[in-house]
C-alpha positions, 0 to 999 in steps of 0.5 A: 499499500505504501508503494502506490503513492510513490509510483503515482508521484514518479509517474507525475514527474515523468509526465511533467519532464516529457511535456517540457522536452516536447516544447523546448525553449532556448534562451541565450543568456549571453547579451553580447551574442544577442547584440552581435546577432542584431548587428549582423542582421542589420548589416545584411539588410543594409547591404541588400538595400544598397545593391540597387543604388550601387548598380545605378551609380556604376551605370551613371559613372560609366555614362559620364566617363563616356562623355568627352569635351569638344571645343569649336575653334574661333571661325568655325562655320555655321550655315543657317536658314532663317525660320521666319522673315525679318525686315529693316522696316520692323526689326528692332535691336534685341529682337529674337528669332530662330534659324535652322542649322543646314549642315552638321558641325564636326571637330576631328571627325566627331559630331558636335552640332547635328544638322537640324539643330535650332539656333537662337539669334538676335537682331543687333541693329537694323535701318533702312536706306538713309539717303539715295546712295545708301543701303539698308542693313541689318545685323544679326548675331547667333547666340547658341544651339539647341540640339535634337537630343536636348543638349544646348551649347552657348556661343556667339557668331557673326554673319560673314557671308550669304548664299546670294552675293548678287542680292546681298552683301556683308560688310566687315562689321557683320551687317547684311546689306542690300546689293548695290543699286540696280543698273535697271535704275539708270534705265528707269531714270532715263525712260522717265526723263525722256517721257518727261521731255516729250510731255513737256514739249507737247504741253509747254512747247520748246520751254517744256523740253528743258523742264520735262527731263528735269521733272522726269529725273525727280520722279524717278529718283523719288521712286527709286528711293522709296523702292530701295528704302528697306531690306527684307530677308524672307524665311529660308534665307541662308546666312553663313556665320562664324564663331566669334570665340571658341565654344566648348561642349560636353558630348557623348562620342559619336561619328558624324557619318552616323547622323 
């Protein structure tokens, strides 16, 4: 009878021990190990987050390393076509207009400004003919380029020539001027003088033969002055500019022949 309580107590102890072993709990009693595990986990997470930015940074670095400086020397030629008409009758200093580059600009075989780029221009001064023998003139400066890929380049360039030398000329100051008086003006003056002489002779007799030519010359002179008072450069007029000073740009390497 005394052994039964002992067996019951032993069975209870064994059951309790088995329950604890089936649901174990591990507790790390060393605080330094706990902190070390946390630091390692944080470092791993930071490295994982840094993978994408680092790769993007490497790509950006490689992209920047592909870009090179290109310098356009003084007197680099720019052939431009006006996008709109401009006249000495209405143009004012400081007025802005645009032109289109008709030929690419290259340096050592490297394309710097492709054809089709938009060129910013500005009117420096403009005036009509001030006297019978004078010429109307307009001065335009090119100030920079906007390329199709979105890049921009600042510079200053002056007009040095045109593609219509028989109609327009350019002086040493870069002013575009109307051509010399048309030889037809002399024919026109003579014709009006003759017509005046005939009209004077018919109306006033012999005295009219002297007055008539003088009147015809005056009429012809006034007509010519009015006719050549202003200079208009229509849209599409092609002008030739040269850089006033070197211009440097940073571009990706590309061969001009690929454009």
